[in-house]
C-alpha positions, 0 to 999 in steps of 0.5 A, a space after each residue: 478497504 482503508 478509506 472505508 475503515 477510516 470512515 467507519 472510525 469517523 476519521 475524515 481525510 483531506 484527500 485519499 487517492 487510489 490508483 489501479 488498473 482499469 479492469 480492477 477499477 471497474 470491479 471496485 466500482 461495481 462492488 461499491 455500487 452494490 454494497 450499501 455499507 460502502 456506498 454510504 461513505 460517499 455523500 454523493 452516492 451513485 452520482 460519483 461513480 462510473 465504470 472508470 472510477 469514483 470522484 467524491 469531493 465531499 468525502 475526499 475519496 478518488 479512485 482513478 484508473 492508470 498505468 502507473 508505469 506511465 507518468 503521464 497517466 499517473 499524473 492525470 489520475 492524481 490530478 483527478 483526485 486533486 493531489 497537491 505536491 506541495 502538501 505532505 503526502 503518504 504514498 502506500 504501495 502494497 505488493 506493487 513494485 515487485 510486479 514491475 520491471 526494475 526500471 519501471 519501479 525505480 522510475 516510479 520512486 524517482 517520480 514521486 521523490 522529485 515531484 513531492 515536497 514532503 512525502 512518506 513512502 510505505 511499501 509491503 513487498 515480497 523478498 527472498 527469491 533465491 532460496 527454495 521458498 522464494 523459488 516456489 513463490 516465483 514459480 507459482 505466480 509465474 504460472 498464474 501469469 503474474 510474475 514477480 518481474 522486479 523481485 530478482 533485482 531487489 531481493 532483500 531489505 538492503 536492496 530495498 533501502 538502496 533503491 529508495 536512496 538511489 531514487 532520491 529519497 532522503 532516508 529509508 529503512 526496511 525490515 522483514 515481517 518476522 523482525 517487525 513481528 518480534 520487535 515492533 508488535 506489542 506483546 499483547 497484540 502478538 498474544 492476541 494474534 497467536 490465539 486466533 489460530 494454532 500453528 503446528 509448524 512455527 518454522 513455516 510461519 516464520 519462513 513466510 514472514 521472512 519472505 515479505 518486508 516493509 519499507 519506509 522512506 522519507 523525502 522532504 525539502 527543508 529549505 524553510 526549516 520545516 521537517 514533518 517526518 523526523 519522528 517516523 521510524 519503521 520499528 516504532 512500537 505497534 500497539 494493536 491492529 488497525 480496527 475495522 470499526 463496524 461489523 457490517 462494513 467487515 461483512 461488506 468488504 470481505 465479499 469481493 476480493 478485488 477490494 483487498 488489492 489496491 495497487 497504489 494508494 
C-alpha cells in the first residue's frame, strides 16, 4: 500500500517498482481494478492494468511478476519499470529473505550490491528460531506450507549484518523491534501506540518484538566523491507513524489482504 499512501499525501515518486509472484500480482491487479480509491492514483486508469501487472508511466508505478530467485526474471521485471542502476535506489524487502533458501537470499543481496551504484536496503525479517517462541513460529508457518527456509542460517541481528557485508554492502546495521521501539520511537508516539489497545501481558508483546528485526544496509560507489547516504542510521529518531492521509484510501486497501504483502519493492 506504500505507493498509494504516498500518492494520498501528494508525494510523487520518480519510479516505484514492486515485484511479486505471478499469482499475487494477479490478485493485486484485480484489487486495484475493483477499487476506485486505488485506481484513481493511476492516470492511465484501467488501460495500464492487466493480469500480468501494472505499468503506469504517468504515476511512476510498476507492478511486475517475477521469481526473485531468478536474476534474469528479476532484471526483466525491473527493466519493465525503467529502473536505472546508476540512480540512488531504495530496496525494501518485507518478510521476504527468511522464506528463501539461504543461498538464494544471499545471491539476491549480492546482485543488487553489485548492480546498483547507490542503494539502500531496508528489510523487516523474522529472527530467533531457537527458543520456544521461535520454534513455534517455525512450526506454524511450516504447517501452512510457507516454511521459513532461510531463518536457521540467519537467526539473529549479527547474522543479518554479517550476511549483508558478506554480500558486498559497505555497511549494515540490524536491531530487533523491541530495541527500535524503545530507542528510536519517540515518547509521544509510544504513548499513542500503547493507548490503542491495553495489553495485559507486556512480556508477550516484548517477546514478539524480539523475534522480528529491521536491517539497514548501504552500498555506494564514491569514486567521484559523492556520498548520498552518510547520514542514514537505523536508530535515527522516529517522530510518528507513516500516515495514510485519506480515510477512504484506508477503507479501500484494508478490504484485500494481498495488498499488504509486497514481496519486493
